[in-house]
C-alpha positions as CSV (number, residue, x, y, z in Angstrom):
1,A,-29.2,-3.3,26.8
2,L,-28.1,-0.6,29.3
3,T,-25.8,1.1,26.8
4,F,-28.5,1.1,24.1
5,S,-31.0,2.6,26.6
6,L,-28.5,5.3,27.6
7,V,-27.8,6.2,24.0
8,I,-31.6,6.3,23.1
9,G,-32.3,8.3,26.3
10,S,-29.6,10.9,25.5
11,A,-30.7,11.1,21.9
12,I,-34.3,12.0,23.1
13,L,-33.0,14.5,25.6
14,F,-30.3,16.0,23.3
15,P,-31.3,15.5,19.6
16,G,-28.2,17.2,18.2
17,L,-26.0,14.7,20.1
18,L,-27.2,11.8,18.0
19,D,-25.9,13.3,14.9
20,S,-22.4,13.7,16.5
21,I,-22.5,10.2,17.8
22,L,-23.3,8.8,14.3
23,V,-20.5,10.8,12.8
24,V,-18.0,9.5,15.3
25,V,-19.2,5.9,14.9
26,S,-19.1,6.0,11.2
27,A,-15.5,7.5,11.3
28,N,-14.5,4.5,13.4
29,F,-15.9,2.0,10.9
30,V,-14.2,3.9,8.0
31,I,-10.9,3.6,9.9
32,I,-11.4,-0.1,10.4
33,Y,-12.1,-0.5,6.7
34,I,-8.9,1.4,5.9
35,L,-6.9,-0.8,8.2
36,S,-8.5,-3.9,6.6
37,C,-7.5,-2.7,3.1
38,T,-4.0,-1.9,4.4
39,S,-3.5,-5.3,5.8
40,F,-4.8,-7.0,2.7
41,I,-2.4,-4.9,0.6
42,K,0.5,-5.9,2.9
43,L,-0.2,-9.6,3.0
44,N,-1.0,-9.9,-0.8
45,S,2.0,-10.3,-3.1
46,S,0.3,-9.8,-6.4
47,F,0.3,-6.3,-7.8
48,T,-3.0,-6.7,-9.6
49,N,-4.7,-8.0,-6.4
50,R,-3.5,-4.9,-4.6
51,L,-5.1,-2.4,-7.0
52,L,-8.7,-2.7,-5.8
53,P,-8.0,-2.4,-2.0
54,A,-5.6,0.5,-2.7
55,A,-8.2,2.3,-4.7
56,V,-10.9,1.7,-1.9
57,A,-8.4,2.8,0.7
58,A,-7.7,6.0,-1.2
59,I,-11.4,6.8,-1.5
60,L,-12.0,6.1,2.2
61,I,-9.0,8.2,3.3
62,S,-10.3,11.1,1.2
63,A,-13.7,10.7,2.7
64,V,-12.5,10.4,6.3
65,M,-10.2,13.4,6.0
66,Q,-13.4,15.5,5.7
67,S,-14.5,14.4,9.1
68,G,-12.3,16.9,10.8
69,I,-12.1,16.8,14.6
70,T,-14.1,13.5,14.8
71,L,-11.0,11.7,13.7
72,L,-9.5,12.4,17.1
73,Y,-11.4,9.6,18.8
74,P,-10.4,6.7,16.4
75,A,-6.9,8.1,16.2
76,A,-6.6,8.0,20.0
77,I,-7.9,4.4,20.1
78,I,-5.4,3.3,17.4
79,L,-2.6,5.1,19.2
80,F,-3.6,3.6,22.6
81,S,-3.8,0.1,21.0
82,A,-0.4,0.5,19.3
83,L,1.2,1.6,22.6
84,R,-0.4,-1.2,24.5
85,T,0.8,-3.7,22.0
86,K,4.3,-2.4,22.2
87,L,4.2,-2.6,26.0
88,V,2.9,-6.2,26.0
89,Q,5.5,-7.2,23.4
90,G,8.2,-5.6,25.5
91,R,7.3,-7.6,28.6
92,T,7.2,-10.9,26.7
93,K,10.7,-10.6,25.3
């Protein structure tokens, strides 16, 4: 509830900030959808079952490439997650 209140309060004080926040959040969701399509393609062995997720991923990639600098935030999160995963895997071996 506190986070929601902070976002609403900042949107009231800075109306242009809400647009930027929504663009970044939507870019995050598109990245998640692309990752979901990629994992479905990787796990599915049938070529015909790979066509639809590949087409959706291609459309989403072309849409998210138009976001420009807002891709830095989800890219940083993915990079951080990948590095953290490698570090944890290195410790368990």
